[in-house]
C-alpha positions in Angstrom: -121.4 -29.9 -96.9 -124.5 -28.0 -97.6 -126.1 -27.4 -100.9 -127.2 -23.9 -101.9 -130.7 -24.7 -101.4 -130.2 -25.7 -97.9 -127.8 -22.6 -96.9 -130.7 -20.1 -98.5 -133.2 -22.1 -96.4 -131.4 -21.8 -93.4 -130.8 -18.1 -94.2 -134.4 -17.2 -94.7 -135.2 -19.0 -91.7 -132.6 -17.0 -89.6 -133.9 -13.8 -90.8 -137.3 -14.0 -90.9 -138.5 -16.3 -88.2 -139.1 -13.6 -85.5 -141.6 -11.7 -87.6 -143.4 -14.9 -88.8 -143.9 -15.8 -84.9 -145.4 -12.5 -84.3 -147.5 -12.8 -87.2 -148.3 -16.5 -86.0 -149.1 -14.5 -82.5 -151.3 -12.3 -84.5 -153.7 -15.1 -85.5 -153.5 -17.0 -82.5 -153.2 -14.6 -79.6 -150.9 -17.0 -77.7 -146.9 -16.8 -77.6 -146.6 -20.7 -77.4 -149.3 -21.5 -80.4 -147.6 -18.7 -82.6 -144.1 -20.4 -81.9 -145.9 -23.7 -82.9 -147.5 -22.5 -86.2 -144.6 -20.7 -87.4 -142.7 -24.0 -87.0 -144.8 -26.0 -88.6 -145.1 -23.6 -91.5 -141.3 -23.7 -91.8 -141.1 -27.5 -91.5 -143.5 -27.6 -94.5 -141.4 -24.9 -96.6 -138.2 -26.8 -96.1 -139.6 -29.5 -98.2 -140.5 -27.6 -101.1 -138.1 -24.8 -100.6 -136.7 -25.3 -103.7 -139.6 -24.5 -105.9 -141.0 -21.7 -103.9 -137.3 -20.1 -103.9 -137.3 -19.5 -107.6 -141.2 -18.1 -107.2 -140.0 -15.1 -105.4 -142.0 -14.7 -102.7 -141.3 -17.3 -100.1 -142.4 -15.3 -97.1 -145.9 -15.1 -98.4 -146.2 -18.6 -99.1 -145.3 -19.5 -95.5 -147.9 -16.9 -94.3 -150.3 -18.7 -96.3 -149.5 -22.0 -94.9 -149.6 -20.2 -91.6 -153.1 -19.0 -92.1 -154.4 -22.3 -93.4 -152.6 -24.0 -90.6 -154.3 -21.9 -87.9 -158.0 -22.3 -89.7 -157.2 -26.3 -89.9 -156.2 -26.2 -86.0 -159.1 -24.0 -84.9 -161.7 -26.1 -86.7 -160.2 -29.3 -84.7 -160.6 -27.4 -81.2 -163.9 -26.2 -81.6 -165.1 -27.4 -78.5 -164.0 -25.6 -75.3 -161.2 -27.3 -73.0 -162.1 -27.2 -69.4 -159.8 -27.1 -66.4 -160.2 -27.5 -62.7 -157.2 -25.6 -62.2 -157.3 -21.4 -62.2 -154.1 -20.0 -62.9 -153.0 -17.7 -60.0 -151.9 -14.9 -62.3 -152.3 -14.2 -66.1 -149.0 -15.0 -68.0 -148.3 -12.0 -70.8 -145.2 -11.7 -72.7 -143.7 -8.3 -72.6 -142.2 -8.2 -76.0 -146.0 -9.0 -77.4 -147.7 -7.1 -75.4 -146.0 -4.1 -76.9 -145.7 -5.0 -80.5 -146.6 -2.7 -82.8 -148.4 -0.2 -80.8 -150.9 -0.5 -78.2 -150.8 -3.9 -76.1 -154.6 -3.4 -75.4 -155.7 -4.0 -79.0 -154.1 -7.1 -79.1 -155.5 -8.3 -76.0 -158.9 -6.8 -77.3 -158.4 -8.9 -80.6 -157.1 -11.9 -79.0 -160.6 -12.2 -76.8 -162.6 -12.3 -80.5 -163.8 -15.5 -82.1 -160.9 -16.9 -84.1 -162.5 -16.5 -87.5 -163.1 -12.8 -86.8 -159.9 -12.6 -85.6 -158.2 -14.1 -88.6 -160.3 -12.0 -90.8 -159.3 -8.8 -89.1 -156.0 -9.6 -89.2 -155.7 -10.3 -92.7 -157.5 -7.2 -93.6 -155.6 -4.8 -91.3 -152.1 -6.3 -90.1 -151.6 -8.1 -93.7 -153.3 -5.6 -96.1 -155.3 -8.5 -97.9 -158.4 -7.9 -99.9 -161.9 -9.7 -99.5 -161.1 -12.1 -102.2 -157.6 -12.9 -101.1 -159.3 -13.5 -97.1 -161.7 -15.8 -98.6 -159.2 -17.7 -100.4 -156.9 -18.3 -98.0 -159.7 -19.3 -95.4 -161.8 -21.1 -97.6 -164.9 -19.2 -97.0 -167.2 -16.5 -99.4 -166.2 -13.0 -99.7 -169.9 -12.4 -97.9 -168.4 -14.2 -95.0 -165.4 -12.1 -95.1 -167.0 -9.0 -94.6 -169.8 -10.1 -92.1 -166.9 -11.4 -89.9 -164.9 -8.3 -90.4 -168.1 -6.1 -89.6 -168.7 -8.1 -86.3 -165.3 -8.3 -85.6 -164.8 -4.8 -85.7 -168.1 -4.0 -83.8 -166.9 -6.1 -81.2 -163.3 -4.5 -80.6 -165.1 -0.9 -80.6 -167.1 -2.2 -77.8 -164.1 -3.5 -76.0 -161.1 -1.5 -76.8 -160.1 1.5 -75.4 -157.1 3.2 -76.6 -154.7 4.3 -74.3 -153.9 8.0 -74.1 -150.4 7.5 -75.3 -151.9 5.8 -78.5 -154.0 9.1 -78.9 -151.3 11.7 -78.7 -149.2 9.5 -81.3 -151.7 9.8 -83.5 -152.3 6.0 -83.8 -155.9 6.2 -83.9 -158.4 8.3 -85.5 -160.9 10.1 -83.3 -164.8 8.6 -83.6 -167.0 11.0 -85.4 
């Protein structure tokens, strides 16, 4: 028989795992890395569940773990890994391509450098302040602002919203 903490943890995982994988996808730009990131973060949450559960925001705790894990992973993988085989066609996950609006935005976001992508995701998807982003990523607030500025510039240059997105009012016109 499971304890009450064990059952509460299982309920949390069942209820929030899909949203956490989506958040991981926004951070990583890759559905497989997103699943790994969510799984690792939930495993770490499992060992501290009784303490975190009583603090009131277990999902915020998991998202913080995911952001820090993501930064740790891309610091380790800074070097490009070359492959001799080129895939014949790209694989895109249909559910992720249409998540939260225009799939082209997510593709353009995935082409950004990792730090710029992480800053933009935390700022605009998670609605975090510069101070919170700096704390999560272990960088200064000035670096957060410069990475956001550069990332937005690259997005403006590479992403062109679809006509459907414009009609639905999801994107403001440029002035």
